[in-house]
C-alpha positions as CSV (number, residue, x, y, z in Angstrom):
1,M,-21.9,10.4,-10.8
2,T,-22.4,12.2,-8.4
3,W,-20.4,12.7,-4.8
4,T,-22.2,13.1,-1.5
5,V,-20.2,13.2,1.8
6,A,-22.2,13.1,5.3
7,P,-21.3,13.0,8.6
8,E,-21.4,8.9,9.7
9,R,-20.7,6.9,13.0
10,F,-16.7,6.1,12.3
11,D,-18.2,1.8,13.3
12,T,-20.8,1.5,10.3
13,P,-20.1,-1.2,8.0
14,D,-19.4,1.5,5.4
15,A,-17.2,3.4,7.6
16,A,-15.1,0.6,9.2
17,L,-14.0,-0.7,5.8
18,L,-12.9,2.5,4.7
19,R,-10.7,2.6,8.0
20,R,-9.3,-0.6,7.3
21,D,-8.7,0.4,3.7
22,Y,-7.0,3.8,4.4
23,Y,-4.6,2.3,7.2
24,D,-3.7,-0.6,4.6
25,E,-2.8,2.1,2.4
26,V,-0.7,3.9,4.7
27,A,1.0,1.3,6.3
28,S,1.9,-0.7,3.1
29,R,3.2,2.0,1.8
30,Y,5.6,3.2,4.4
31,W,6.6,-0.6,5.0
32,G,7.2,-0.8,1.4
33,R,4.8,-4.0,0.9
34,P,1.5,-4.9,1.2
35,A,0.0,-4.8,5.3
36,T,-0.8,-8.1,6.8
37,P,-4.7,-8.6,7.8
38,G,-3.2,-8.5,11.2
39,E,-1.2,-5.7,11.1
40,I,-3.9,-3.8,10.0
41,D,-6.1,-4.8,12.8
42,E,-3.3,-4.3,15.3
43,G,-3.1,-0.3,14.0
44,L,-6.9,-0.1,14.3
45,A,-7.1,-1.2,17.1
46,D,-7.6,1.1,20.3
47,D,-6.6,4.0,17.0
48,G,-8.9,6.6,19.0
49,A,-11.7,7.0,15.9
50,E,-14.3,7.3,18.9
51,R,-13.5,10.1,19.7
52,L,-14.3,11.2,15.6
53,A,-18.1,11.9,17.3
54,P,-19.6,14.4,18.5
55,P,-18.7,16.5,20.6
56,T,-15.2,16.0,20.1
57,G,-15.1,15.6,16.8
58,E,-17.1,14.0,13.6
59,F,-16.0,11.0,10.8
60,L,-16.9,12.2,7.3
61,V,-18.0,9.2,4.7
62,G,-18.1,10.1,0.9
63,R,-20.1,8.4,-1.5
64,R,-19.6,8.8,-5.2
65,G,-22.8,7.0,-7.1
66,G,-23.9,6.1,-3.9
67,E,-20.5,3.4,-3.2
68,P,-18.7,4.4,0.0
69,A,-15.7,6.3,-1.7
70,S,-13.9,8.2,0.7
71,C,-13.6,9.3,4.4
72,T,-11.8,11.5,6.7
73,G,-12.4,12.1,10.5
74,L,-11.9,15.5,12.5
75,L,-10.6,15.7,16.0
76,L,-11.1,18.8,18.0
77,V,-8.3,20.0,19.9
78,D,-9.0,23.4,21.5
79,A,-11.9,26.3,21.5
80,D,-10.3,27.5,18.0
81,T,-8.4,24.3,16.2
82,A,-9.6,21.0,14.6
83,E,-7.4,18.4,13.6
84,L,-8.1,16.7,10.3
85,T,-7.2,12.9,10.1
86,R,-8.0,9.7,8.4
87,V,-7.8,11.5,5.0
88,F,-8.0,8.6,2.2
89,V,-10.1,8.3,-1.0
90,R,-10.3,5.2,-2.5
91,P,-7.8,4.5,-5.7
92,A,-10.5,4.4,-8.1
93,Y,-12.2,7.1,-7.3
94,R,-9.7,9.6,-7.1
95,A,-8.8,12.4,-10.0
96,T,-12.9,13.3,-9.7
97,G,-13.0,15.9,-7.4
98,G,-14.1,13.8,-4.3
99,G,-11.1,14.6,-2.2
100,G,-11.9,18.6,-2.3
101,L,-15.5,17.9,-1.5
102,L,-14.6,15.7,1.8
103,L,-12.5,18.5,2.7
104,A,-15.1,20.8,2.2
105,A,-17.6,19.2,4.5
106,A,-14.7,18.7,7.0
107,E,-14.7,22.5,6.9
108,R,-18.2,23.2,7.2
109,A,-18.0,20.7,10.1
110,A,-15.4,22.5,11.8
111,R,-17.5,25.5,11.2
112,S,-20.6,24.0,12.7
113,F,-18.0,23.6,16.1
114,G,-17.0,27.3,15.9
115,V,-13.4,26.4,14.8
116,R,-11.4,28.8,13.2
117,R,-8.5,26.7,12.0
118,I,-8.1,23.0,10.7
119,R,-4.3,21.8,10.8
120,L,-3.0,18.3,9.7
121,D,0.0,16.3,9.3
122,T,1.3,13.7,6.8
123,R,4.0,11.8,5.1
124,D,6.9,12.4,2.5
125,D,5.4,8.9,0.9
126,L,1.6,10.5,0.5
127,V,2.3,13.2,-2.3
128,E,-0.9,12.6,-3.4
129,A,-2.0,14.2,-0.6
130,R,0.1,16.9,0.1
131,G,-1.4,18.4,-3.0
132,L,-4.8,17.9,-2.4
133,Y,-4.2,20.1,0.5
134,T,-2.4,22.7,-1.1
135,K,-4.4,22.9,-4.1
136,H,-7.6,23.4,-1.3
137,G,-5.7,26.5,0.8
138,Y,-4.0,24.5,3.1
139,R,-0.1,25.5,4.0
140,E,2.9,24.8,5.8
141,I,3.5,25.4,8.9
142,P,5.8,24.6,11.8
143,A,5.4,21.1,13.1
144,F,2.8,21.1,15.8
145,N,4.1,17.6,16.9
146,Q,6.9,15.1,16.8
147,G,4.4,12.0,16.1
148,P,6.6,8.6,14.5
149,Y,5.0,9.6,11.1
150,A,4.8,13.2,11.2
151,E,7.0,15.1,8.3
152,H,4.9,17.8,6.9
153,W,2.2,20.1,8.5
154,F,-0.7,22.0,7.6
155,A,-2.8,24.1,8.4
156,K,-5.7,26.3,7.2
157,E,-7.6,29.6,8.4
158,L,-11.4,29.2,8.2
């Protein structure tokens, strides 16, 4: 099966479902129990996803064999820096190369905006994500924010 990654509005049915699955996974891991539908709705309400569209960013959807399988958001911070957010590969599609393709597509999108650096934050429990970033050239850096869920900070020079 072939992977494709392309920009897509954050509110298309496929993108919205991927964002919902992303939030379900990260919230459930954080709380140590399944997130309820209401908690997921609350987490997605006013989450700033509308900024993941030109000219302030981009939302990307990865498909494997045509099926929506992954997503990420790219948010412009300033003229030189973009922030990677909502990086998610559905569990059934992990370890198939989709995560690396998703990061490469986000990096291409960042370059098209003229950005020279991508940064992100993540948590201790998102071990797979931290491994993915390291494998693809992201390095841990000092904290650039004090977000309540930020425990590791990474960046990559483009």
